[in-house]
C-alpha positions in Angstrom: 1.3 -35.5 -41.3 3.2 -32.3 -40.6 1.5 -30.0 -38.1 2.2 -26.3 -38.7 4.1 -24.7 -35.9 2.4 -21.9 -33.9 3.7 -18.4 -34.6 6.2 -17.2 -32.1 4.8 -15.2 -29.1 5.6 -11.5 -29.4 5.7 -10.0 -26.0 3.8 -6.9 -25.0 6.0 -4.1 -23.7 5.0 -1.6 -21.0 6.9 1.5 -20.1 7.3 2.7 -16.5 9.0 5.9 -15.5 11.1 6.2 -12.4 11.3 9.9 -11.3 12.1 12.2 -8.4 14.7 14.7 -7.4 18.5 14.8 -7.8 20.2 12.0 -5.8 17.0 10.3 -4.7 18.1 6.8 -6.0 16.5 6.5 -9.4 19.7 4.9 -11.0 20.0 2.5 -8.0 16.3 1.6 -8.2 16.5 0.7 -11.9 19.8 -1.2 -11.4 18.4 -3.2 -8.5 15.7 -4.9 -10.6 16.8 -4.8 -14.2 17.6 -8.3 -15.7 19.9 -6.7 -18.2 22.9 -4.5 -17.5 21.1 -1.2 -17.1 22.0 1.7 -19.4 23.0 4.6 -17.4 24.1 8.1 -18.5 26.0 9.1 -15.4 28.5 12.0 -15.7 30.8 13.3 -13.0 29.7 16.4 -11.2 32.1 19.2 -12.0 32.9 22.6 -10.7 30.6 24.0 -13.4 27.6 22.5 -11.6 28.5 24.3 -8.3 25.6 26.6 -7.6 23.5 24.9 -10.3 23.0 21.5 -8.7 21.9 21.6 -5.1 23.8 18.9 -3.3 22.4 19.7 0.2 21.9 16.3 1.9 23.7 14.4 -0.8 27.1 16.0 -0.6 28.9 12.6 -1.2 27.2 12.3 -4.6 29.9 12.6 -7.3 27.9 11.7 -10.5 24.5 12.6 -12.0 22.2 11.2 -14.6 22.4 13.5 -17.7 19.8 11.8 -20.0 18.2 8.6 -18.6 18.5 5.3 -16.9 17.1 2.3 -18.7 16.4 -1.3 -17.5 14.2 -4.2 -18.5 12.3 -6.9 -16.7 10.6 -9.9 -18.3 7.5 -10.6 -16.3 6.9 -13.7 -18.4 7.3 -14.6 -22.0 4.4 -12.4 -23.0 5.1 -9.2 -21.0 8.2 -7.0 -20.8 8.5 -4.0 -18.5 10.8 -1.2 -19.6 12.0 1.1 -16.9 13.1 4.7 -17.8 14.7 6.8 -15.1 14.5 10.5 -15.5 17.3 13.0 -14.7 16.6 14.8 -11.5 17.9 18.3 -12.2 15.7 21.1 -13.6 18.3 21.8 -16.3 17.4 18.4 -17.9 13.6 18.8 -17.7 13.4 19.3 -21.5 14.0 15.5 -21.8 10.9 14.5 -19.7 8.3 14.7 -22.5 10.2 12.2 -24.6 11.0 9.9 -21.7 7.5 9.9 -20.4 5.7 9.5 -23.8 3.7 6.3 -23.8 4.3 5.5 -20.1 1.8 3.3 -18.4 2.6 4.8 -14.9 5.4 6.3 -12.8 7.2 5.9 -9.5 8.2 9.1 -7.8 11.0 8.4 -5.4 11.0 10.6 -2.3 14.1 11.5 -0.1 12.7 12.8 3.2 15.9 14.8 3.6 15.0 16.8 0.5 11.2 16.2 0.3 10.5 19.3 -1.8 12.6 18.0 -4.7 9.8 15.6 -5.8 7.2 18.4 -6.3 8.1 18.9 -10.0 7.7 15.2 -10.7 4.3 15.1 -8.8 3.1 18.2 -10.7 4.2 16.7 -14.0 2.4 13.4 -13.6 -0.7 15.1 -12.2 -0.8 17.6 -15.1 -0.3 14.8 -17.7 -2.8 12.4 -15.9 -0.2 9.6 -15.6 -0.9 7.2 -12.8 1.9 7.3 -10.2 2.7 6.4 -6.6 5.2 7.8 -4.1 8.0 5.5 -2.9 9.9 6.8 0.2 13.5 5.7 -0.3 14.8 4.8 3.1 18.3 6.3 3.3 20.3 5.3 6.3 21.0 9.0 7.3 17.4 10.1 6.8 14.9 10.6 9.6 12.1 8.1 9.4 8.7 9.6 8.8 5.3 8.0 9.0 3.9 7.7 5.5 0.9 9.8 6.5 3.4 12.6 7.4 5.0 12.3 4.0 1.5 12.5 2.3 0.6 15.6 4.3 4.0 17.3 3.6 3.6 16.7 -0.1 -0.1 17.7 -0.1 -1.3 14.7 -2.2 -4.7 13.3 -1.7 -5.7 9.9 -0.3 -5.9 8.5 -3.8 -2.1 8.7 -4.2 -0.4 5.5 -2.8 2.6 6.2 -0.6 4.9 3.2 0.1 8.3 2.6 1.8 11.1 1.5 -0.5 14.8 0.5 -0.3 16.0 1.3 -3.8 19.0 -1.0 -3.3 16.8 -4.1 -2.7 15.5 -6.1 -5.6 12.6 -7.4 -3.5 11.6 -3.9 -2.3 11.7 -2.5 -5.8 9.6 -5.4 -7.0 7.0 -4.6 -4.4 6.9 -1.0 -5.4 6.4 -2.0 -9.1 3.6 -4.4 -8.1 1.9 -1.6 -6.1 2.2 0.7 -9.2 0.7 -2.0 -11.4 -2.3 -2.2 -9.1 -2.7 1.6 -9.1 -2.7 1.6 -12.9 -5.2 -1.2 -13.1 -7.6 0.4 -10.6 -7.4 3.8 -12.5 -8.0 2.1 -15.9 -11.0 0.1 -14.5 -12.4 3.3 -13.0 -12.2 5.1 -16.4 -14.0 2.2 -18.1 -16.7 2.0 -15.4 -15.5 -1.4 -14.1 -14.2 -0.3 -10.8 -14.5 -2.8 -8.0 
């Protein structure tokens, strides 16, 4: 007797946004973990951007994301994680609503050399009630700060998780995404009254 085959498993997809200021490492972060060749929309910095894009602290940067970065991770056959990196400059802020629409949560990368650059991302996710965490990207040239100092400098409350990160390291990026998943679950459980 012929047994009917089970229907194919259709994976669930979740959307995560990677955000932060100009030159903070968003493209690197997505590229470090994506199992596919990441889609990047990098363009060369030109003389036209002089005076528009602040390159203080990242003078060696020669390209910039002009739309988005995109990567994918298969957590298992039933769950896909799509990563969307936002552009870091104010002039591309009009893209954010579309990039963030439907996001489960966000990672805000922090460069301690330019810590004020992540304020717009923090404000955006707080205003839109999107769960997020702060990941301090450890650049070689940057002074190391205690994570408590970073929290205080950014004025975020104790409910916002702050973690160390090396955006070049697949394992470090994985740990950040796991931490974000926990943040999202805790907030969802708290909303439904099932907090631990």
